[in-house]
N, C-alpha and C positions, 0 to 999 in steps of 0.2 A: 556558559549562553554564547554563541555566534554573535559579531556584531554586523548590522547589513554597511553594503556598501559607500561611502560614502555622502551626504545628500540626502540614505532612505533615514528611516524613522521604523526604530523598533517597537513592537506589538505585542501586549499579552494576549493574547487568542484565551488563556486560563483567566482570567477576571472576572471578575463579577458584568453578568450584564453581559459578556460577547463583546461582539465589537463597539458597543454602547460603551463601555468601560475602558477601552485602550489608553493607553496614552495619548495628549492630545498636546499641544503646543501653548504653554502656559504654564503644565499641570507639574507636580512639584517632582522629581525623578524618584522611581521607585528603590527599594531594596534592589541586589543583586538576587537572591534567594528568590522572592518574590510575594507575594502576599497573606505567608504560616497559615495559609487552611488547612494546608497537608499537613502540617506536623501532629494533631488531632489523632487523625490516621497513623502514623508514625507511630505515636507511644502507645497507641490500641496493639497494632499487631506484634510492636515490642510486648507490652503487657497478656497478649498468645500465646507469642511465644514464650519469655517465661515461666508462663504455668507447665504449658507442653513438657518445657523441659523437667520442669518441678514432679508431675506426673510422669512423666516417664524414668527420673532419677529414682521415682518413690519405689513402682512397680520392679526394674531393676533389683532393690534394695533384697523388697518383699523377697524377690527368685531368688538371690543370694543369699540371702536366710533359711530359705524356705531348703534350699540343697544344700546348703552349708547341717539343720539339723535331722531335712534325712539321711543324710550321710554318716550325721554321730547315733541317733539313730537308728540307725541298718547294725550299728557293731553293738546293740544288743538285741537282734531277732532272735538270736538264739536262747536265752537268759530266760530259762523256765518262770512264768508270771509277771514278765513283761510284759506290759500295756501297748497299746496302738498312741500313738504321739497327743500328748496335753501337754498341749503348744497353747489353746484357745481353749478358753473357757467351755465348763461342760453343764449343759442341760438335760433335762430328762426328756428323754423314749418313747418309754415305754416302761408299759407297769402294771404287775401280774395279783396277786393272790402268793402267799411266799409258800403256802403248801403248793402249790401250782406248776412251779417252778425245778426243773428236773435241775438242769444244766445253763453259763451262761460259753459261750463257742464265740467269736469273735461280732460276727454279726448275725449269728440266729439265740436264739431263746427254743429252748427246749423243755414247754409246757405237756401239761396231764390235760390231756384236755379228750372230752367222753371216755370212748373207750379204747382212747390212744395215746398217741404222742401226737403235740400236736407243734410245730416248726416252726416262730414267729419273728421276717427282720426285725432284729432291735432297733434298727433307725427308726424302721417308721411306724413297726407293730399289725404289721400287713402278716395274714395268714401264706405262711408257702405251700404248706403243703397237710397231710392227718397220717397217717400209719396203726390205725388198728392194733390194739393185743393181745393178742390170746388169753384164755380165762375172765375172770370174773373183773377184765378195766382195767385199768390202772392203777387196783388197788395190789394187783400183785407187782408194778411198779418198786421198784427197793431203791435206787440212786443209781445214775448216770454218772459218765468216764464220756473225756475226750482223747480220741488218738490224736498220737503225736505229730498226723497230719495237717490236725486240724483240720482234715475233710470227714470223719464220719464219730461215730457213738457206738461207741457198748451203754449196754443198757440191761442192770437184772431185774428177771420177770422171776416170781415165787411161784406162782402155779401157772394152772395146772403140774407142772415140773417145772424145777429150778434151772434156770439157764444165762445168757447171756446175747440178748440180739445185738447186733450190729447192724447197723444204718450207716446209710451214704446222709447225706448232712444237707444236699445238696438238691436229691428228693424222696426221699424217703424210705426207700429201695430199704431190701433186708439184705447184704450180703454174705451173711452165715449167725450163724446159730451153735453156740459151745456148751450146753452142758456143766450142770454145776455139780464137782462129785456131792457121795455120799461124805456128811462128814468136814463138808466145807464152812472155814473159817473166816478167809476175805479173798476177793479178788480186785482187781489192777491191770492196768496193762501196762504193756512196756512198746515202744516204737508201735510194728505191728502186729505184735503177740498179745496171750494174756496170761497175767501170773495167776498162779492158784497157791492158795495153803490149807493143807486138810489133817484133821486127825485122822492115824492110821496109827487102830492099838496103846499104845504109848510113845508113836514118833508123832514129828510135826514132817509131812511132806511138801517137799515146796517146788513148782511143779513150771514149765514156759513152754508152752503151748502153742499151737497156731490155731485161729479159729476154727472153729468148726470143728476142731477135734473129740475125740469123746472121746477118750482116755484117760493118764496120767501114767501108766506105767512109761518105762524106761527099753526107749526102745522101737517106740510101735511109731507109725506116720503119722507127725503134725506134733510128736511129744519134744521140742528142741533140747532140752533138760531135765534132768531130774534129780531132788537133792535130800537128805532124809538125815532128821536132826531127833536126839531124845530128848521126849518132853520132862524127866524126871522123873520126880514125885509129885506132881504138878499136873494131869493126864488129860485134870479138864478144867484146868485155872482160865480165866477169861479177863481184859482181850489180850487179842491176837491180831497184830496188824500192819501190816502188806504195802510196799512203799519200793518203788528204787530213785535212786538218785547218785549222779556221780560214777557210769555202770556196775554202781551194788545195788543187787536184791536184802534188803532186810526185813525181819521180822519182830516188830518192839511190842510189849508188856507185861505177860505171866509170865516168856521167857526170850532169848532174843535170838537170833538166829542170822548169822551174812554169807550169803554167799556171789559169789561172780556173779555178773548178768550175762557174761558171754557165752559162760561153755557151762554155768553150773555148778564150780568148784567149790565146795562148802568149807568155806574159810574158817570157823567158828560155832560154836553156840553156845547161851550161859543162862542161866538163874539166880530171881532175887539175890542177894544177899542177906544174912538174917534179917528179921527185923523187917523188912521191906517185901513189896508186891510186883516189882515191875524191874523189867534193865533198857535202859534206854539205850539209844544209838544217835550217831552223828558221825554222816561224812564227806567226806572235801575231796577233789581231785589228786589227792594225795596217800590219800587211808582213810583209814575209820576209829569210832570209841566209842567205848561199849560202858555203862555208868551201870553197874550193879547196884546200888543204892545210889543217891545225890551229893551224896559229901564225897566221891571221890570216882575218876575214873579211870582207864587204862585206853593207851591210844599202836596200831595196832598200825602198818605199812600196808599196802596192795596186795601181797601174800599171805596175811594173815602171822605174820612176825610182831609181836611185842617190841613196844620203843619205848617204854613210860608213864610215867599216872603220872596225869590231867586231875589239877582238885575242882574239888565242887558240878555244880549241876553243869551241863553244855545250855547252850542260851540257840534255839533255836531260829535259821535263819530262813525266811519262805522263799525269797528272793535272791540269790545270788548267784555275781558272775564266776566264784570260784577266787577270787583273787587272795592274795597272802593267802591260801593255803595254808603254810605250815604256821596259822596264829590260829586259833579258837579263844573263842569267848566262854566264860565259864560264869556263876553266879557260885560266892562261898564267904555271905552275900555280895555282897559287894564286885561289881562285873566286873572278872578278871578276864587278862587277856594270858594266852600262855602259850606257848611257844613247842610245840608237841616235838621237835627235834632235839631237844636240849632239857625240855618240866621246864625253862625257867619263865615264871612269872614276866612279864616284859613291863607291863605297865596293870593300875588299879584305881577304881573312881568309885562315884557313886556313896549313894547314905546304908543303901543296905534295905531300904526301905521297902513295901508291898503292895502300897497301893499307885507307883509308879513303877510299870514294865522299866528293867537295867537299859532294855538299850530298844528299838525299829526291827523288827526283824527283816531288816533288807540288809544285804554288804554285794556294792560297786565300783569297782577302781578303788580294793583298797578304803574306800569312808564306810563307815557308819553313823548312824543317827542315835541318837541319845540324850535324855532329856534332862538337864544337872535342873534347879530347882523353877527356879518360870525362863529359862531357857532351855534352846536346845541345841545341841549342841552335833556339829558336823567330823569328827575325828577321823583321824588316819589309823587304821585299827595295828597296824605296827609297832610306829613308836605312841600312842596314847595324847598327840598336841590335836589342839583339835584348829581344823582347815578355816572353821568359819562359828557365829554364834548370833541365834536368831531367838526372837521371841515361843516363849514354848507356845500351843496352844492350849485354851480355857477349856477343854478336853480328852476326858484319855480317853475313850475306844480305841479308837482311832489307832492307838499305839502296839494295841494287842491286838490287830487282824491281821491280815493279809494286806502289806500293803497295795497300793495301787502308784505304779510309777511306771513310768516310760525308760527309764534311767539315764533320766537328763532330769527330768521335774517329781515334785512326789507330792500327793496329792493331799488334805488332810479336813480334818472337820475341825470348825473353831469358832465362837463366838463374836459377834461386831461389839459395838457397844452397845447398845439398843438389849443385849441375850438375846438377839437371833439367831439361827443356825446359820455355818456358813461354808463353803467351799473353797480352800482357800490352795491353791499350787506354789511350791516351794523351787526352788530354781536349787541341785542337788551340790552345783561347781560353788556355789558365795553364799547360801542361805536365805538368800533376795525373794523379796515376795515377787511374782510372776503376774496373777493374777486370783482375784477373791468373788464369789460370787456368792445369790444367792443361793443354800440348798431347798434340794423339792418338799414339796410342804408333807410333812407327818412319816419324814424320813431322820434317820440318826446317824448310821455307821456308815460307813464307805469302808468296799475294800475296793482288790480290786482282783477280778473274776475272768480267767480266759479272755485273759488280755483287751479286758470294758474296765470302768469301772460303773460300782454293781453296789445301791442303796438298799438301807432296810428298816424296818421302824412301821410302824401300829399297823404290822400283818400285810405289810406289799413287800415285794421287789421289785426296786427304783432299775433301771437300764439309764447310765449316761452316755452322750456321744454328743 
């Protein structure tokens, strides 16, 4: 405070009552800081500032965490079967009768509707479009598959003539119609093309054709390639299942055929061993294995050259990033890790029981997850050493199904202390629970399909979001 010249008196203009509350002769001297009435205001301002800082820090932390999570999830974006982010708890967004649902593709659910197809928004249940199908309505629809770009879907229509209908998911427009040839046993999609497998006399023909192609004859327009293999003494045997993975096209079942996906080069054909009725095939980025019997298979490199024997039958990994491709998991009956380059058994675990699966059908960053007693173990697939241990779910179906994972988290079904079904998200890096929420009513099993969580039970399909 500035003091007046000698002989003048200080006046507190902010004192109570204005001038009447001014200093007078004989009044006690006031402290230099004034009456203290401003201190509550200062404290209030400090509290507001502290709250604003706390909010800003929380928003910043969440933004940083979201960005870090997004970067980590982006590393798995190209892995088939990976879901959208599972960081937040899932809830029911749409429900339909199981017999009506044809396919789930990201934010779109394709269902049978009246005499055709109906696309529904998976997040809201709002109908986006409806498309009629020729013939006796949706009774002619067999199944649908989503193209690799997620923007188109192909559906097999069996009447009045068998064909694959190619539909744009955005608006329902038909982009092409591919006839299904006589003798076809299976079809699938590969990138933008159609794979066809058909019997032709005593041979199995596998062809890759562009959508709308009307023939599988080699050299004809639209035929990318055509391969042929003998059916041996089982020309009518079933099943024959067509698939593609790791740059290879495979037929498994009554016979096995492996073809290179890019140029159609036939790498081999096999029939079951004596006393067995099917042949299984497993692929990795480094090669493939063929099992004419469950007891033992043979491994081949990508040129089709045999590299050695593999004990046991293959474990199907429905979601895999191709990590540790030299290690293949088999059942013999223990869960066994085999180095296919040398045939060496790296490790084996389990009790050979059949009530629990030997491993969940996923492999990410060299990690596999397997139940052991009342625990779930996150195992290093190369060494067999646990990276983490967590309580096993008290339900087992999830462990057999298509896993619901975004690459960082795995969603399982479990039971709470009251025996009610819950959804439980597990961190794949630590094994710790991320969240638990009650499962939707009348739902039993959870799957990862088309980049989303889907539950089934009670005759319904429940889409999660």
